[in-house]
C-alpha positions in Angstrom: 114.1 118.1 84.6 115.1 116.7 81.1 118.2 118.9 81.1 119.3 117.4 84.4 118.3 113.8 83.4 119.0 113.5 79.7 118.6 109.6 79.8 115.1 109.8 81.2 113.2 109.2 77.9 115.5 106.4 76.9 114.9 104.7 80.3 111.2 105.1 80.0 111.2 103.5 76.5 113.3 100.7 77.8 111.5 100.0 81.1 108.2 101.8 80.9 106.7 104.3 83.3 107.0 103.6 87.0 103.9 102.0 88.5 103.0 105.1 90.6 103.3 107.5 87.7 100.4 108.5 85.4 100.9 110.2 82.1 98.6 113.2 81.8 97.1 114.2 78.4 99.2 117.4 78.5 102.3 115.1 78.5 103.4 116.2 82.0 104.3 113.4 84.5 102.6 113.5 87.9 102.2 111.1 90.8 98.9 109.3 91.4 96.6 111.2 93.7 96.8 110.2 97.4 93.1 109.3 97.6 93.8 106.5 95.0 96.5 105.1 97.2 94.6 104.9 100.5 93.7 101.6 102.1 90.9 101.5 104.6 91.9 99.1 107.4 90.5 98.2 110.8 93.0 98.2 113.7 92.2 96.0 116.7 93.9 94.8 119.9 92.6 91.3 120.4 94.6 90.8 123.6 93.3 94.1 125.0 89.5 94.2 124.5 89.3 97.4 126.6 91.0 99.3 123.8 88.7 100.6 121.0 88.7 99.3 117.5 90.0 101.9 115.0 89.0 102.4 111.4 91.6 104.3 109.4 92.5 105.1 105.8 96.3 104.8 105.5 98.5 105.5 102.4 99.9 102.3 101.1 103.3 104.0 101.0 103.3 104.4 104.8 106.1 102.6 106.5 105.5 100.1 109.3 107.6 102.4 111.5 105.3 105.3 110.9 102.2 103.1 111.6 103.7 102.0 114.9 104.3 105.7 115.8 100.6 106.4 115.0 99.5 103.4 117.1 101.7 104.6 119.9 100.0 107.9 120.0 96.5 106.4 119.8 96.8 103.4 122.1 99.7 104.6 124.4 101.7 101.3 123.7 105.4 101.9 123.1 106.4 101.1 119.5 109.1 98.7 120.7 106.5 96.6 122.5 104.1 96.5 119.5 103.8 93.3 117.5 101.8 93.8 114.3 100.1 91.3 112.0 97.2 91.4 109.7 94.4 89.2 108.3 93.2 89.6 104.8 89.5 90.3 104.2 89.7 87.6 101.6 90.5 84.9 104.2 88.2 85.9 107.1 85.8 83.1 107.8 87.8 80.6 105.7 91.2 80.7 107.4 92.4 82.8 110.3 96.0 83.1 109.0 97.8 86.1 110.4 100.6 87.5 108.4 103.3 89.1 110.5 104.3 92.7 109.8 107.8 92.6 111.1 110.0 94.9 109.0 109.7 98.5 110.2 111.3 99.9 107.1 108.9 98.3 104.6 105.8 100.0 103.3 102.3 98.7 103.8 102.1 97.8 100.1 105.0 95.4 100.6 102.7 93.2 102.7 99.8 93.5 100.2 97.5 95.1 102.7 94.2 96.1 101.0 91.1 97.9 101.9 89.0 95.8 104.3 91.9 94.1 105.9 92.4 94.0 109.7 95.6 95.0 111.4 96.1 93.3 114.7 98.1 95.0 117.5 99.5 92.7 120.2 
C-alpha cells in the first residue's frame, strides 16, 4: 500500500486520519467494525396503517437509494413512488418536525439519522 501511495503518511500528518479509520495497536489501519456503525430505526407508513411497523438496524453508510430498494421489497411500494422523511427521537413529543430524505445518492449519515429515530414512508 505504501509503495503504491508514497504520500499517504504525509497526508495523514497534514490532515489526520479519516473519521471511519481506527489505528490499531499493531499500527495497521482498519475500518471501524460494522456493528459500531449501525443505527436502529423504526420504519412506519403513517398514511397506510395496514402496513406493519418495521424495526431495523441499518448501516449509516447505506444510501437512500438502497434503503428505498429494501422498502420496496418489504412493503411492495415502488421506489419511485416512495417519499421518505424522518423524525428525530430527540424531538418526538416536543416538535413533530419531519426532515425530508430526498437525495437518493446520499448516505443515511448525511441526514444525521441516529438510533431511535423514525423513518416515515409515504
